[in-house]
C-alpha positions as CSV (number, residue, x, y, z in Angstrom):
1,M,-11.3,14.1,-7.5
2,N,-12.4,13.4,-10.9
3,C,-11.9,9.7,-11.9
4,D,-13.8,6.6,-13.2
5,I,-15.2,5.0,-10.5
6,R,-16.4,1.3,-10.3
7,I,-18.1,-0.7,-7.8
8,G,-17.8,-4.5,-7.3
9,N,-19.3,-6.8,-4.7
10,G,-17.9,-10.4,-4.0
11,Y,-19.2,-13.2,-1.8
12,D,-17.6,-16.8,-0.9
13,V,-18.3,-19.6,1.4
14,H,-16.5,-22.5,2.5
15,R,-17.7,-25.6,4.5
16,L,-15.6,-26.1,8.1
17,A,-14.4,-29.3,9.2
18,P,-12.2,-30.3,12.2
19,G,-8.5,-30.2,12.0
20,L,-8.0,-28.0,9.3
21,R,-6.6,-24.5,9.2
22,L,-8.6,-21.4,9.6
23,V,-7.1,-18.5,7.7
24,L,-9.2,-15.3,7.5
25,G,-7.8,-12.1,5.9
26,G,-4.7,-13.5,5.6
27,V,-4.3,-14.4,9.2
28,E,-4.2,-17.8,10.8
29,I,-6.9,-18.1,13.6
30,P,-6.4,-20.6,16.1
31,H,-9.7,-22.7,16.4
32,H,-10.6,-26.6,16.1
33,K,-12.1,-26.1,12.7
34,G,-10.9,-24.8,9.3
35,C,-11.9,-24.7,5.6
36,V,-12.7,-27.3,3.5
37,A,-11.3,-26.0,0.4
38,H,-8.7,-26.5,-2.8
39,S,-6.7,-23.5,-1.6
40,D,-6.2,-22.4,2.0
41,G,-10.0,-21.5,2.0
42,D,-9.8,-17.8,2.9
43,V,-13.0,-16.8,2.3
44,I,-12.5,-13.2,3.2
45,I,-9.8,-12.6,0.4
46,H,-12.0,-14.7,-2.0
47,A,-14.9,-12.6,-1.7
48,L,-12.5,-9.5,-2.0
49,C,-11.1,-11.1,-5.4
50,D,-14.5,-11.2,-6.7
51,A,-15.2,-7.7,-5.7
52,L,-12.2,-6.4,-7.6
53,L,-12.8,-8.9,-10.7
54,G,-16.2,-7.7,-10.6
55,A,-15.8,-3.9,-10.6
56,L,-14.0,-4.4,-14.0
57,A,-16.2,-7.4,-15.3
58,L,-13.2,-9.7,-15.4
59,G,-15.2,-12.8,-14.3
60,D,-14.6,-14.4,-11.1
61,I,-12.1,-16.2,-9.0
62,G,-12.9,-19.5,-10.3
63,H,-12.2,-18.5,-13.6
64,H,-8.7,-17.0,-13.2
65,F,-7.8,-19.6,-10.5
66,P,-9.6,-22.7,-10.8
67,D,-10.1,-25.3,-8.2
68,T,-9.2,-28.0,-10.6
69,S,-5.6,-26.7,-11.3
70,E,-3.0,-28.5,-9.0
71,E,-0.8,-24.8,-9.3
72,F,-3.7,-23.4,-6.8
73,A,-3.7,-26.5,-4.5
74,G,-3.0,-25.0,-1.0
75,I,-2.0,-21.9,-2.1
76,D,-2.0,-19.0,0.3
77,S,-4.6,-16.8,-0.7
78,T,-2.6,-13.5,-0.4
79,L,-0.7,-14.8,-3.5
80,L,-4.3,-14.9,-5.1
81,L,-5.0,-11.4,-4.1
82,Q,-1.8,-10.2,-5.2
83,R,-2.3,-11.6,-8.8
84,T,-6.0,-10.1,-8.7
85,Y,-5.0,-6.7,-7.5
86,A,-2.1,-6.5,-10.3
87,M,-4.9,-7.0,-12.8
88,V,-6.7,-4.1,-11.4
89,R,-3.6,-2.0,-11.4
90,E,-2.6,-3.3,-15.2
91,R,-6.0,-1.6,-16.1
92,G,-4.9,2.0,-14.7
93,Y,-7.5,1.4,-11.5
94,S,-6.7,1.4,-7.8
95,L,-8.9,0.6,-4.7
96,V,-10.4,3.5,-3.1
97,N,-11.8,1.4,-0.2
98,A,-12.7,-2.1,0.6
99,D,-15.7,-3.2,3.2
100,I,-15.9,-6.7,4.0
101,T,-18.2,-8.5,6.4
102,L,-17.5,-12.0,7.7
103,L,-20.3,-14.4,9.1
104,L,-19.1,-16.8,11.3
105,Q,-20.4,-18.5,14.6
106,A,-17.4,-19.0,16.0
107,P,-14.3,-18.2,16.7
108,K,-14.8,-14.7,17.7
109,I,-12.7,-12.7,15.1
110,A,-12.6,-9.3,17.1
111,P,-9.0,-9.8,18.4
112,Y,-7.8,-10.2,14.9
113,V,-9.9,-7.5,12.8
114,M,-6.8,-5.1,12.9
115,Q,-4.3,-7.9,12.0
116,M,-6.3,-8.7,9.4
117,R,-7.1,-4.9,7.8
118,G,-3.0,-4.6,8.2
119,R,-2.6,-7.9,6.3
120,L,-4.9,-6.9,3.4
121,A,-3.7,-3.3,3.2
122,A,-0.2,-4.3,3.2
123,V,-0.8,-7.2,0.1
124,L,-2.9,-4.2,-1.6
125,G,-0.3,-1.3,-0.7
126,V,-3.1,0.8,0.9
127,S,-3.5,2.6,3.9
128,T,-5.5,0.4,6.6
129,D,-8.1,3.1,6.8
130,A,-9.2,1.9,3.3
131,V,-9.7,-1.5,4.5
132,S,-12.8,-2.6,6.5
133,V,-13.4,-6.1,8.2
134,K,-16.5,-6.8,10.2
135,A,-17.7,-9.9,11.7
136,T,-21.0,-11.0,12.9
137,T,-22.7,-14.2,13.9
138,T,-26.1,-15.3,12.8
139,E,-27.4,-16.0,15.8
140,R,-27.0,-19.7,15.6
141,L,-29.0,-19.8,12.5
142,G,-28.5,-21.6,9.4
143,F,-25.2,-23.5,8.4
144,T,-23.2,-20.8,9.9
145,G,-25.1,-20.5,13.1
146,R,-24.5,-24.4,13.1
147,E,-20.9,-23.8,12.8
148,E,-20.9,-25.7,9.6
149,G,-19.3,-23.1,7.5
150,V,-18.1,-19.5,7.2
151,E,-18.8,-16.8,4.7
152,A,-17.9,-13.7,3.5
153,Y,-18.9,-10.5,1.6
154,A,-16.9,-7.8,0.1
155,A,-17.8,-4.3,-1.6
156,V,-15.2,-2.4,-3.0
157,I,-14.7,0.9,-4.9
158,I,-12.0,1.0,-7.4
159,C,-10.8,4.7,-9.4
160,K,-8.9,5.5,-12.4
161,E,-7.7,8.8,-12.7
């Protein structure tokens, strides 16, 4: 396959607090804590958006969807992903694959990984084998280990044929 290949990476972090929704990879997960955020706080999607934007040097998610805008207050992050991927597609690129790592002490994410992969793949219009979601704890070290926050890293390869 001859194509113009671009690579991007992204990172996001949110504080956790009791009584809020925990949405990860477009999936609501039952837990006593959720993300403190202007949007729904989906760190997986936010990191993925940053990776896609970074691959084309289009800035970051905060530039396109500022947390000071009422338009994005409480927004479902899958809508942000749709808008971000539309920018990628408008430039003639498509996703080859995405690799996402979630750092979270609790709850266990394994039961939701396939649902997250399916949700992300559906939003992006790709097959689930093009989207990897992995989770790890930090062995109770740092703010994630103390269950004060959650973070995600994403790497993408996009291609323009």
